[in-house]
N, C-alpha and C positions, 0 to 999 in steps of 0.2 A: 504494500500500500504506500503510495507516494504521499509524503507530507512536506509542506513548506511551513516553517515556523519562524515568524518574525519576532524580533525583540529589539529593545533599545528606545522605544518610544517613551514619551513622558511630557511633563510640563516644563517649559523653558521661557525665559524672558526674551523679548525681541532683541536681536543682535547676538544671541547665543548660538550654541552648536549642539547637535545630537548626531550620534552614529547609529544607524539602523543595521541590523544583521538579519539575514534570512538563511537558515540552515535547512538543507534539503535532505530527505531520507527516503529510502524505498527504491531509489534508482539514482544513477549518476546523471548529472546534467552538464558534464564537462563538454559535451558536443553540441550544446544548444545555447541560443541566446537567452539571457535572463534580463528581467526588467523590474522596474518599480512603477507603481501607479498610486494615485491617491484619490480620495473622495471626501469632499467637504460637505457639511450638512446642507441638504437641499440642492446639491449640485450633482452632476453626473461624474462618474469616475473619469479621471484624466491621466494621461501618460506623463511620467516624470523623467525617466531615464532608462536606457538599456545598454547592454554590454555584450560584445561578441564572445564567441567560444573561448578564444585565447585571452580575451581582455584587452586586445590591442586596439579595438575600435569601440567607441561609445557615442551615444547621442543623447541630447537633453531637450526637454521642453524649453522654450524661450524664457519662461517665467523663472527658471531655476539656473540657467546658464551662468557660470562664473561663481555660483554659490554652493551648488551641490556637486558631489563627485561619486560616481559609481565605480566599484571595483569588485573583483572576485578572487577567491582562493579555491582553485579546482581540487586541490588536495583535501580540502575540508568540505567540498561541495557546498560552499557558502558564498553568498553575494552580500555586498555592503552598500550602504548609502550614507556618505558623509554629508551632513547638512550644516552649512555655516551661514552666518549673517541671517538668521531666521527672522521671518516677518510674521505678523499676525495672520496674514492671508495664506501662510503655509499650513495653518491649522487644518488637519484632516486625518482620516484613517489612511495609513499607508499600507499598500499591499505589494507583496512580492509575487512575481509571475515567472514561470519557468517554461522551458521548451518552446520558446518563440522560434519562428521560422526565419525572421530577419529583424534587423535593428529597427526600432521605432514602435509606434503605437499600433501594432498589428496583432495577429492572433497569438495567444499563448494558451497552452493546454492545461497548465496547472496553476493554481492560485493558493496563496496563504490566507489565513483568517484575518490578518490585518493587525496593525498596532497603532494606537492613538498617539498623535503628536499635537500638542496644544502650545501655541506661542502667545504669550500674554504681552500686552502693549505697555 
C-alpha cells in the first residue's frame, strides 16, 4: 500500500520559514516526478512546485518563485519543500503528490493527506 506522509507544517509569523517533508512508503518513486500543491480555505487546490526524477530540474508557481525550494532525497524516498519569507497568503493545507508524468501542475497518481501551514501577519 502506497503512503505519502507529510510533516513539518505549523504556525509561523510572516517572514518566517518552514520545511515540509513528504516520506513515501509502499513503493519507490525515484523514477517519477514529485510535487507539492496547496489548498487555501474556499479556494481550489493549486500547484506549488515539482521536481524531476534526478532532482536536476524543478519548476514553481509564480507566487512562490524565489521563496520556496523543492528538493528530494531518493535514498530516503522523501521530497522536501523549503519555504522562506512566508506570507499570510501562503496559509493553506499543503499536499505532497507522487508519480507525476512530467514537471508542472499535471496528473499525479498518489497524494498525501496534507499538512496545515498557517502564516500569521
